[in-house]
C-alpha positions as CSV (number, residue, x, y, z in Angstrom):
1,M,183.0,66.6,110.2
2,T,183.1,70.3,109.4
3,K,180.7,71.6,106.9
4,K,182.4,72.5,103.6
5,I,181.7,76.0,102.1
6,F,182.4,76.4,98.4
7,S,183.1,79.4,96.3
8,Y,181.6,79.1,92.9
9,E,185.1,78.5,91.5
10,E,185.7,75.6,94.0
11,A,182.3,74.1,93.2
12,A,182.8,74.4,89.5
13,A,186.3,72.7,89.8
14,L,184.8,69.8,91.7
15,F,181.7,69.5,89.5
16,P,183.2,67.3,86.8
17,Q,184.1,64.7,89.4
18,A,180.6,64.9,90.9
19,R,179.0,64.6,87.5
20,Q,181.2,61.6,86.6
21,L,180.3,59.8,89.8
22,T,176.6,60.5,89.3
23,T,176.7,59.4,85.6
24,V,178.3,56.1,86.5
25,A,175.8,55.4,89.3
26,A,172.8,56.4,87.2
27,E,174.0,54.1,84.4
28,Q,174.5,51.3,86.9
29,V,170.9,51.8,88.2
30,D,169.5,51.9,84.6
31,A,171.1,48.5,83.9
32,L,169.4,46.9,86.9
33,P,166.2,44.8,86.5
34,E,163.1,46.5,87.9
35,D,162.9,44.2,91.0
36,A,166.6,44.8,92.1
37,V,165.7,47.0,95.0
38,D,168.6,46.0,97.2
39,E,171.1,46.6,94.4
40,Y,169.5,49.9,93.6
41,Q,169.8,51.0,97.2
42,E,173.4,49.9,97.3
43,V,174.4,51.9,94.2
44,V,172.6,55.0,95.4
45,S,174.1,54.7,98.9
46,K,177.7,54.3,97.6
47,W,177.1,57.3,95.2
48,A,175.8,59.4,98.1
49,A,178.7,58.5,100.4
50,S,181.3,59.3,97.7
51,L,179.8,62.8,97.3
52,I,179.4,63.4,101.0
53,D,183.1,62.5,101.3
54,L,183.9,65.4,98.9
55,G,181.9,67.8,101.1
56,I,178.9,67.9,98.7
57,E,175.4,67.7,100.1
58,V,173.1,65.0,98.7
59,K,169.5,66.3,98.6
60,G,167.9,63.5,96.6
61,V,168.7,60.8,94.0
62,W,171.0,62.5,91.5
63,L,170.4,65.9,93.2
64,I,173.3,67.6,94.9
65,D,174.1,71.0,96.5
66,F,177.4,72.8,97.1
67,D,177.0,75.0,100.2
68,S,178.2,78.6,99.4
69,G,177.7,80.0,102.9
70,S,174.6,82.0,101.7
71,G,172.7,79.2,99.9
72,Y,173.5,76.4,97.5
73,Y,174.9,75.9,94.0
74,C,172.4,73.2,92.9
75,W,172.8,70.5,90.3
76,Q,170.5,67.7,89.2
77,Y,171.5,64.9,86.8
78,P,171.6,65.1,83.8
79,E,172.0,68.9,83.6
80,P,175.2,69.7,81.6
81,S,176.7,72.2,84.1
82,L,176.5,73.8,87.5
83,Q,174.2,76.6,86.6
84,H,171.6,77.0,89.4
85,F,171.5,78.6,92.9
86,H,168.9,78.7,95.7
87,G,168.9,80.0,99.2
88,Y,168.7,77.9,102.3
89,E,164.9,78.4,102.7
90,E,163.8,78.2,99.1
91,G,164.9,74.7,98.3
92,F,164.9,73.1,94.8
93,S,161.7,74.8,93.7
94,G,163.2,78.2,94.4
95,R,166.3,77.8,92.4
96,V,167.3,80.4,89.9
97,K,169.7,80.2,86.9
98,L,173.1,81.7,87.5
99,Q,174.0,84.6,85.1
């Protein structure tokens, strides 16, 4: 599969779908009993696969990146919008807020 490169406009257009998929999965996980490890893993795996199918990179549970070709537009649930960026080397800790 070819790596998808997103302009900010493309990432922003796809973001509502990614946020909805994440919100639904997070709510499913929140409804599980604490000892439902297999069910938790199944929900998270299906969530990740659905985002990967859209060309979005999954970096952690409820943490996704849209590759811009020079770094990543970064979002973590439950942030309200796609408003952060970080380079390839900096990772999540190096992200900065978009102007």
